N, C-alpha and C positions, 0 to 999 in steps of 0.2 A: 638119340645122340650119335651112335656110330655112323649112320649113313649121312647125317647132316655134317658131321665132322669130316668124313672122307670127301664129300662134295666140295666143301670149303677148301680142304687141303689141296686137292688137285687143281682147283681154279687158281690158287695162289702160289703154289710151289712147284708143280711139275712143269715139264717143257711147254713153253708158250705155244698155243695152237693145238696142243694135244689134250688140254684139260677136259673139255666136254666129252671127248672120246673115252678118256680114262674113267670118267664118272659112269658112262654107260657100261663099260666093261666091269667095273666094280659092282654095280647094281645087278648085272646079269649073274656074276659069280655069287652074289649074296642070295640069289634065288635058285642056285644050284643048276644053272644052265651051262652044260659042257659044250665047248666049241672045238670042233675038229681043226687041227692045225695043219699047216702046209707052208710051202715057200712062195713068197710073193716076188722076191728079188734077191740077188746076190751082189754084194759090194766088196770087191777084193777078197772074196772068199767068205766074208761074214754074211749071215743070213738075215733078211727082213721077212718075218713070218706073216702069214695070213691073219693070225690072231692080232698082231700088232696093227695091221691095216684096219681090221674090224674095230679095234679100239678107237682109231682115229675117225672113222667115218660114221660111227653109230648115230650121233646126234644130228649130223648133217644129212644123212640119208633119211632119217625120220622127218626132218623138216621138208626135204625134197618131196617125199611121198604125200605130204599134205598140200603141196603147191602144184605138183605136176602129175600128169597122167599119160598113159600109153607110151608112145615112142619118145616123147619129150622127157618123160621120167627116166626111161632107159638111158638116154644120152646124158642126162644130168648125173645119174648114178655112176656111169662110166667116168665122167669128168671128175667127180668127187673122189672115186677110188684111185684114179691115176694121180691126182694131186696128192693124195695121202701117201701113195708109194713113193713119189718123188720127194716129199717132205721127210719121210723116214730114211730114204737114201742119203739125203743131205745130212741128216742127223748122224747117220753112221759114218759118213765121210769125215765129219767134224770130230767125232770121237776117235776115229783112226788117226787123224792128223795130230790130235793131242797125244795119243799114245807114242807117236814118233818123237814128239817134242819131249815127252816124259823120259824117253830113253837117253835124251841129251841133257837131262837135268831139270826140265820143267816140272812143276808140281803145284798141286792145290792142297794146302795143309788140311789135315783132318779136322782141325778146329773150326774151319769154315763150315763144314757140314754139321759139326757139333753145335755151333751157334745157331744155325738154321733150325735144327731139330729142337734145341732149347727154346727158341722163340715160338715154335709151334706148341710145345708143351705149355709154355707160359701163357700164350694168347688164347689157345683153344681149350686148355684144360686147367687153367688157373694154377699151373705149376705142378699138377698131379701127374707125375710120370707113370705111375702104375696104371692109371686110367687110360693114358695114352697107349701103353703097351697092350692093354686088354682090348682096346678099340681096334688096333692094328690086327690083332689075332682074330677078332671076331669077323673081320673082313678078309681073312686069308693072307694077310701080309705078315712077314717077319720084319724085325727091326733092321736086320742086315739088308734085306731087299729094299726097304724104304730108304735107308741111307744111300744105297747104290743109286737109286733113282734120283735122289737129291744131288748126289755128286755129279751124275751125268747131266742133270739140268744145269748145274753151276758151270760145268765144263763148257757146254754148248753156248751158254750166255756169255761166258768170259771169252771164248774163242771168237764169237761173232763180234763182240765189242772191240777185240784187239785189232780187227781189220779196219776200224774207223780211226783216222788220224785225229789225235786229241786237239791239234791246232787247226782243224778245218774251219775255214772262214767263208761265209757267203758274202760276196762283194755287194756293196750298197747299190750299185747300178742294177744288179740282178734282182734285188729285193724290190726296187722301184719299178722295174720293168714288169715283174709279176703282178704288182699292185695295179698298174694301169691296164694290163691285159685281162685282169680278172676283177675289174672294178665292180661288176654286178654282184659278186660274192659279198661285197662289203656295203651293199646298198639295200636299204629297206624301202620297199615300194610305197607309193602314196596309197593311203587306205581311207575307207569311208565306213562309218557305222550307219548301217542302213536298216530301215523298216519299209515294208511293202504291203500294199493292199491289192488283191487280184479279184476282179469280177469277170466271170465268163460271159461272153456275148450270146450264148445259146438262147433260143427262145425269142422273145420280143426284144430285139436289139435296142430299139428306141427307149424302152422302159429301163433296160440295163444301163444305157448311157446316162439316163436321167438319175439313176440311183447313184452312180459313181460321181456325177456332178454334185449331187446333194452332199455326199460324203466329203468331197473336197471343200465345199463351202463351209461345212461344220468345222473342218480342220483349220481353215483360214480364219474362221471366227473364234478359234481358241480351244476347240475340243481336242482332247488327247488322241494323237494318231493311233497309239497302241490300243486304246479302248475301242475305237471304231474298227480297227483291224480284227479284234476278237469278235466283234458283232457281225461284221459284213464280209471279211475276206474269205474267198473260196479256195485259198491255197492251204490245203489240209496240213502241210508240213510246218507251216509257221503261224497258223491262225491262233492257236492257244497261247503262243508266246507274243502275241500282239504284232505279228508281221515281222518279227526280229530276224534279220539275216546276219547279225553280228558285224564284225569288221571284214570288209571285202576289198579286193584289189580290182584293177581294171579288167583282169582276166576272169573274174568270177561270173559275170553276167555276159549275155551276148552283146555284140558291139553297140547295138541301138540303145538298149537299156543302160549299158555302162556309160555311154555318152551323156545320157540324161542324168544319171545318178551323180556323176562327177562334175556336172555343171551346177550342182546345188551347193548352197552355203549351209552351215550348221543351223538347224531350226527351220529350214525351208522345205516346203512340199512342192513336188513337181506339178506340171500341168498333166492332164490326162494323157496317157500313152496308150495308143491302140495298136496291138500287135498280136499276130498268131492266134486270133480268135479270143483275145482277152483284152480287158481294160486294166491299166496299171496306174497306181499312185505310188510314188517313191518319196521317202522322207529321210533327210540327212540329219542324223543326231549329232555327229561329230566327225572331224577329219584329222588325219595325220599326214603331214607332208612327207615327201620322199626325203630320206636322210642317207647320206653317204658318209661312212666312218672315214676319218682323215687318215692319211698315210702314217702319221705319227701314232695314231691310235692302234693301228694294226701291224706296225713295223715288226714288233717282237713275235707276233703270231706267225707272220709270213716267214721270218727268219728261222723260226723253229721248224716250220713245215719243210722249208727248203733244205735245212740241215738234215732232217730225218730222211729226206729223199736222197741226199748225197750219201748218207750212211747206208741206206738200202742198196744203192748202186754199188758201193764198195763191197758189200757183203755178197751181192749177186756175182760180181766179177770174180771174187775169191772162190766162191762155190763152183763157178764155171771152170775155173782152173783146176780145182780138185777133181771135178767130174772128168775133165779131159785126160787127166793122168791116171784115172782109175779104170778098173775093169768092172763094168756094171752089166748085170744081166737081169732083165725084167722077165719074170716067168709068165 
């Protein structure tokens, strides 16, 4: 229960973008792994520690090590760590900006944190506050530390949201322009449900040609394509499934075979195709036409995406302004 709870907690309630990292740090602490600390950056005198960076990069570095090797891995690790430092610098700048506002009267009431903690106790522990406190203690957390993390998370989210104008409107022409410029995103390709029989030409080619001609005649005569594919096809990857290729697009096969396949009507078998040392028979089971979702169907989806893009730009502009006015030292 404790580890599952903490994993769920950090995903849902800690600073967005840092959740996976906090999970990694908590799990390491649970196994008694001590981490030497140091300074990664200074932000107007406040410190971003190496342990904070490790918290952020843990899961990402693990994924990178599974995907990259050698110099490519080294470069990816550098990229991940630099991004983590910059994210933490931005977080510290936001908290510092709130502190200035707080001196002028800005405030986030304690009851906001109380409500968040209460919701955690209710949703994760069925209202059992004692179990919640025991779980925090088992993972090395105090309630005060947890509340502080929640408050900082709320502050960062609120400060970011404040930079977005509530009355931001995306003009209709811009939505329409995006739709027409990205029409392929809203278009489902023409598809074909295909089966295929493959006979290799090796050995006596005349005999092999005769074999596939006989197979085709049986299919034309009413024999089930999939049954004959199981008996005769020499494509090991699809023989047992009766030559089934599932739904394919025009890009699935090479140009020649694709041209033949998409010339077929449902229930139609192709003529014998000779190519690359093989004989092929293709069978169309069904077809789906190309479909483009209308502008009306995707209007709200596009509007939401463009609005999010505008919000992101506003936040980035604000953070750039904070950075410009700050003294930042990356160690």
